[in-house]
C-alpha positions in Angstrom: 12.3 -12.2 -4.7 11.8 -8.8 -6.3 13.9 -5.8 -5.1 11.6 -2.9 -3.9 11.4 0.1 -6.2 13.6 2.8 -4.8 12.1 5.5 -2.6 13.4 7.8 -5.4 10.9 6.4 -7.9 8.0 7.0 -5.4 9.3 10.5 -4.7 9.4 11.0 -8.5 5.8 9.9 -8.9 4.7 12.2 -6.1 6.5 15.2 -7.4 5.3 14.6 -10.9 1.7 14.1 -9.8 1.5 10.7 -11.4 -1.1 8.0 -10.8 -2.0 4.5 -11.9 1.5 3.2 -11.6 2.2 -0.3 -10.3 4.9 -0.2 -7.6 6.7 -2.4 -5.1 8.1 -0.8 -1.9 8.4 -1.0 1.8 7.9 1.3 4.8 7.2 1.5 8.5 3.6 1.9 9.9 3.3 5.4 11.5 -0.5 5.6 11.9 -3.4 3.0 12.0 -6.7 4.5 10.8 -10.2 3.3 11.1 -11.5 1.1 8.3 -13.1 2.8 5.3 -16.6 1.3 5.2 -17.9 3.4 2.2 -18.4 0.9 -0.6 -15.8 -1.9 -0.5 -14.3 -2.1 3.0 -10.7 -1.1 3.3 -8.2 -1.5 6.1 -6.3 1.8 6.2 -2.9 2.8 7.6 -0.1 5.1 6.8 3.5 4.1 6.3 6.7 6.2 6.0 9.4 5.5 3.5 13.1 6.0 4.1 12.7 9.2 2.2 10.2 10.4 4.8 7.5 10.4 2.2 4.2 9.0 3.6 1.8 6.8 1.8 -1.8 5.8 2.7 -2.4 2.1 2.3 -5.9 1.2 1.4 -6.1 -2.6 1.7 -9.5 -4.1 0.4 -10.7 -6.5 3.1 -13.7 -7.6 1.1 -11.2 -9.2 -1.3 -8.3 -10.0 0.9 -7.7 -11.0 4.5 -7.3 -8.2 7.1 -3.8 -7.8 8.4 -4.2 -8.8 12.0 -1.6 -7.8 14.5 -0.5 -4.7 12.6 1.1 -2.2 15.0 2.9 1.1 14.9 6.5 0.7 13.8 5.9 -2.6 12.0 7.6 -2.9 8.6 5.6 -3.9 5.6 6.3 -4.5 2.0 3.7 -3.8 -0.7 2.9 -4.4 -4.3 0.0 -2.2 -5.5 -1.0 0.7 -7.6 0.2 4.2 -6.7 -2.3 7.1 -6.9 -1.2 10.7 -6.3 -2.6 12.9 -3.6 -1.2 16.0 -1.9 -0.2 14.0 1.2 2.2 11.7 -0.4 0.0 9.2 -2.2 -2.2 6.2 -1.8 -1.4 2.5 -2.5 -4.3 0.3 -3.4 -5.0 -2.9 -5.4 -3.1 -4.8 -2.7 -5.1 -7.9 -3.5 -6.0 -10.4 -6.2 -8.3 -9.1 -8.8 -11.3 -11.5 -9.1 -12.0 -10.1 -12.6 -8.4 -10.9 -13.7 -8.1 -7.5 -15.4 -5.7 -5.7 -13.0 -2.3 -6.9 -11.8 -2.6 -8.8 -8.5 -1.1 -7.0 -5.6 -0.2 -8.0 -2.0 1.1 -6.8 1.4 3.9 -8.7 3.2 3.8 -8.4 7.0 5.6 -10.7 9.5 6.4 -13.4 7.0 2.7 -13.6 5.7 1.5 -12.4 2.3 -2.0 -10.8 2.4 -3.7 -10.8 -1.0 
């Protein structure tokens, strides 16, 4: 299995205002938000990295299964695309790309891969 990118790499992306970078990491769920229903539907939640940086996860539930049984303090791993914002960043593309143009991403939660 891959080793997660260090939190230092994600801190570097955030401090440098970088976007469109494929990353692998892990964190703990600190907030579960309502689904984003504008356009493609996304399950949304916030995780905190060991570095204390937070990331919004936007998981497309029109293209991948919903992560059922997701609770506060759950640990997740992710492989997706980092996009900068002033709150720590967003991870999206955590699913297979039906167009086969983008790298396929995923979320790993409680021994299940969601993609």
